[in-house]
C-alpha positions in Angstrom: 0.0 0.0 0.0 2.8 2.4 0.8 4.4 1.8 -2.6 1.1 2.6 -4.3 0.6 5.9 -2.6 4.2 6.9 -3.3 3.7 6.1 -7.0 0.5 8.2 -6.9 2.2 11.3 -5.6 5.2 10.8 -7.9 2.8 10.6 -10.9 0.8 13.6 -9.7 4.1 15.6 -9.4 5.2 14.7 -12.9 1.8 15.6 -14.3 1.9 19.1 -12.9 0.7 18.6 -9.4 -2.4 17.6 -7.6 -5.6 19.4 -8.4 -7.7 20.7 -5.6 -11.4 21.1 -6.0 -12.2 23.9 -3.5 -14.2 27.0 -3.6 -11.2 29.1 -2.5 -8.8 28.0 -5.3 -6.2 30.6 -6.0 -4.0 30.0 -9.0 -0.6 31.8 -9.0 2.1 32.0 -11.6 5.7 32.0 -10.5 7.6 35.1 -11.7 10.8 33.1 -11.9 9.9 30.0 -13.9 6.3 30.7 -15.1 4.9 27.6 -13.4 1.1 27.8 -12.6 0.1 26.4 -9.2 -2.6 26.5 -6.6 -1.8 28.5 -3.4 -3.2 25.6 -1.3 -0.9 23.1 -3.1 2.1 25.5 -2.5 1.4 26.0 1.2 0.9 22.2 1.7 4.1 21.0 0.1 6.5 23.9 -0.3 5.8 25.7 3.0 5.4 22.7 5.2 8.4 23.5 7.4 7.5 27.2 7.9 5.7 28.2 11.1 4.0 31.2 9.3 2.1 28.8 7.0 0.6 27.1 10.0 -0.3 30.3 11.9 -2.0 31.9 8.9 -1.4 33.9 5.8 2.2 35.3 5.6 1.7 37.2 2.4 4.2 35.1 0.4 4.0 32.1 -1.9 6.7 29.6 -2.7 6.9 27.9 -6.1 6.7 24.1 -5.8 8.8 23.7 -8.9 11.8 26.1 -8.5 11.5 27.1 -4.8 11.3 30.9 -5.5 9.5 32.8 -2.8 7.6 35.9 -3.8 4.9 38.3 -2.3 1.3 37.7 -3.1 -0.4 40.7 -4.6 
């Protein structure tokens, strides 16, 4: 079972990420590499070690592809 879920996440990563179906979906474009991603996806995977992502909105987003951190307008 562990191998199956690992393959699922790897395939989702290579296909451009997981798609979230939520009413508050916010799509951002990285100014560094041009990658389009959902803010929820970014906060879940790229900002998982940051205490500000747990406490609330910090005003920044981090690109899941290149790791560039930029302010949200």
